[in-house]
C-alpha positions in Angstrom: 26.5 158.8 270.3 29.5 159.1 272.6 32.6 157.0 271.8 35.3 156.8 274.5 38.6 154.9 274.2 39.3 152.0 276.5 42.5 153.6 277.8 42.7 157.2 279.1 45.9 159.0 280.0 45.3 160.9 283.3 47.2 161.9 286.5 47.8 159.1 289.1 48.2 160.4 292.7 50.1 157.3 293.8 52.6 157.2 290.9 52.8 161.0 290.7 52.8 161.1 286.9 50.5 160.8 283.8 49.6 157.1 283.4 47.1 155.2 281.2 44.0 154.3 283.1 41.4 151.6 282.3 37.7 152.0 283.0 35.9 149.6 285.4 32.4 149.9 286.7 31.6 149.5 290.4 28.2 147.9 289.7 29.8 144.9 287.9 32.0 144.2 290.9 29.1 144.5 293.3 27.0 142.1 291.2 29.6 139.4 291.0 29.4 136.5 293.4 26.5 134.6 294.9 24.5 137.6 296.3 22.2 138.0 293.2 20.6 141.4 292.5 22.2 144.0 294.9 20.5 147.2 293.9 16.8 147.9 293.3 15.7 148.0 289.6 13.8 151.2 288.9 11.4 150.8 286.0 9.7 154.2 285.8 12.4 156.2 283.9 11.7 159.9 283.0 14.9 160.9 281.1 15.8 159.5 277.7 19.6 160.3 278.0 22.1 159.7 280.8 25.3 161.3 282.1 28.3 159.0 281.8 30.4 158.4 284.9 33.6 156.4 284.5 35.7 154.8 287.2 39.3 154.7 286.1 42.1 152.4 287.4 45.8 152.9 286.9 47.4 150.4 284.5 50.7 150.3 286.4 50.8 146.8 287.9 52.1 147.8 291.4 49.9 150.9 291.7 46.3 150.1 290.8 44.9 153.4 292.3 41.4 154.3 291.4 39.7 157.7 290.6 36.3 158.9 289.4 36.1 160.8 286.1 32.8 162.5 285.2 32.0 163.3 281.6 29.2 165.9 281.7 27.7 165.0 278.3 24.2 163.5 278.0 23.9 160.8 275.3 21.6 158.1 274.2 24.2 155.5 273.2 27.6 155.0 274.9 30.4 153.0 273.4 33.8 152.1 274.9 36.6 151.5 272.5 34.6 151.7 269.3 35.8 152.6 265.8 36.7 156.2 265.3 34.9 158.4 262.7 37.0 159.3 259.6 36.5 162.3 257.4 34.9 161.4 254.0 34.4 157.7 255.0 31.8 155.7 253.1 29.3 153.7 255.2 29.3 150.0 254.2 26.6 147.6 255.1 
């Protein structure tokens, strides 16, 4: 399982310094509105894991520049902003 924080500090070309960026997915933006399903749904999947591609947006209000960030790990489950693992922590149900 891959757990990635909601904010990520990375270089912003427009601001010219390290800024916190928030993740936003292009597919959600494309799906919004009255158009309905915009991309074909492929049902015959071969791989059980997928590579995570994040689209980051600068948090600075007057900047809002976007960049792609590729994490080359394959994982079954992907979580944004979940709880971090602690050493010696007891699992409670």
